[in-house]
C-alpha positions in Angstrom: 6.2 -8.7 8.9 6.4 -12.4 8.4 9.4 -13.8 6.6 8.3 -15.3 3.2 10.0 -18.6 2.2 9.3 -19.5 -1.4 8.0 -23.0 -1.7 8.3 -23.3 -5.5 11.1 -22.6 -7.9 11.1 -20.8 -11.2 13.6 -23.3 -12.8 12.4 -26.5 -14.4 15.1 -28.6 -12.7 16.8 -26.6 -10.0 20.2 -27.6 -8.7 20.7 -26.8 -5.0 17.6 -24.5 -5.0 15.3 -24.5 -2.0 11.7 -25.1 -2.9 9.8 -27.4 -5.2 9.5 -27.2 -8.9 6.2 -27.8 -10.7 7.7 -31.0 -12.1 8.4 -32.5 -8.7 4.7 -32.0 -7.7 3.0 -33.0 -10.9 5.2 -35.1 -13.1 7.2 -38.3 -13.0 9.6 -36.6 -10.6 7.0 -36.4 -7.9 8.7 -37.0 -4.5 5.6 -37.2 -2.3 2.9 -35.5 -0.6 4.9 -33.5 1.9 6.1 -30.9 -0.6 2.7 -30.8 -2.3 1.0 -30.3 1.1 3.3 -27.4 2.0 2.6 -25.7 -1.4 -1.2 -26.2 -1.0 -1.0 -24.8 2.5 0.9 -21.7 1.4 -1.5 -21.2 -1.5 -4.4 -21.4 0.9 -2.7 -18.8 3.1 -2.5 -16.4 0.2 -6.0 -17.1 -0.9 -7.2 -16.4 2.7 -5.2 -13.2 2.8 -6.7 -12.2 -0.6 -10.2 -12.9 0.5 -9.6 -10.9 3.7 -8.5 -7.9 1.7 -4.9 -8.2 2.9 -3.2 -8.7 -0.5 -2.7 -5.8 -2.8 -1.4 -6.0 -6.4 0.7 -2.9 -7.1 0.7 -1.5 -10.7 4.5 -1.0 -10.4 7.2 -0.8 -7.7 9.1 2.1 -6.3 12.0 2.8 -8.6 10.2 1.8 -11.8 10.4 4.2 -14.7 7.1 5.4 -16.3 6.8 7.6 -19.4 4.3 10.4 -19.9 3.6 12.6 -22.9 3.0 16.3 -22.5 3.5 19.3 -24.8 4.2 17.0 -27.7 7.1 15.2 -26.0 7.7 12.1 -24.0 9.1 12.5 -20.5 10.6 9.8 -18.1 9.5 9.7 -14.5 10.6 7.5 -11.6 8.1 6.1 -9.1 9.2 7.5 -5.7 6.2 6.5 -3.5 3.1 4.4 -3.7 0.2 5.2 -1.4 -2.6 2.7 -0.8 -6.0 4.0 0.1 -9.3 2.2 0.6 -10.6 3.0 -3.0 -7.4 3.9 -4.9 -3.7 3.5 -5.3 -1.6 6.6 -5.9 1.8 6.7 -7.4 4.1 9.7 -6.8 6.4 10.3 -9.8 9.4 12.5 -10.1 10.9 13.6 -13.4 13.9 11.5 -14.3 15.2 13.2 -17.4 18.1 15.5 -18.2 16.3 18.8 -18.8 17.3 21.2 -16.0 14.0 23.1 -16.2 12.0 20.0 -15.2 14.2 18.6 -12.4 11.6 19.5 -9.7 8.6 18.3 -11.7 6.6 15.7 -9.8 3.2 14.3 -10.4 0.8 12.1 -8.4 -1.2 9.7 -10.5 -3.7 7.0 -9.8 -3.4 3.4 -11.0 -6.0 4.0 -13.8 -3.7 6.6 -15.4 -1.3 3.8 -16.4 -2.0 2.8 -20.0 -3.9 6.1 -20.7 -1.3 8.9 -20.3 1.5 7.0 -18.4 3.3 4.0 -19.8 5.9 1.5 -18.9 8.0 2.0 -22.1 9.0 5.0 -24.1 7.7 3.3 -27.2 4.2 2.9 -25.8 4.1 6.6 -24.8 5.3 7.7 -28.2 2.7 5.5 -29.9 -0.1 7.0 -27.7 1.2 10.5 -28.4 1.1 10.0 -32.1 -2.5 8.6 -31.9 -3.6 11.6 -29.8 -2.0 14.0 -32.3 -3.9 12.3 -35.2 -7.2 12.8 -33.3 -6.4 16.5 -32.7 
């Protein structure tokens, strides 16, 4: 795996940071074409990788908590594994709550389940549960 060196910074005016802020490249603080060239080359590298099917945008990362509703309650799950297949991304979730009866509960979902029955916040899951209960 190639070591990634960030060419841009997130701060507006970084002190001691490696990389180039947007202001250095585009504003009155422009320092020259060398930094701009490096950024454009890196962007081109990412675009080439994207076009070649080498970049994947994951819906979450391992360790993230997702919430699901079932049996009229909302349950927390931790993403333990993400599998990438040609036509889908699967996320293996393990129960992350305190209820002893569910401690071995695990589910494998696909990316499309997020926002439908699995959510990134408890509030979103509770809202979806209430909406589903209204329809029933």
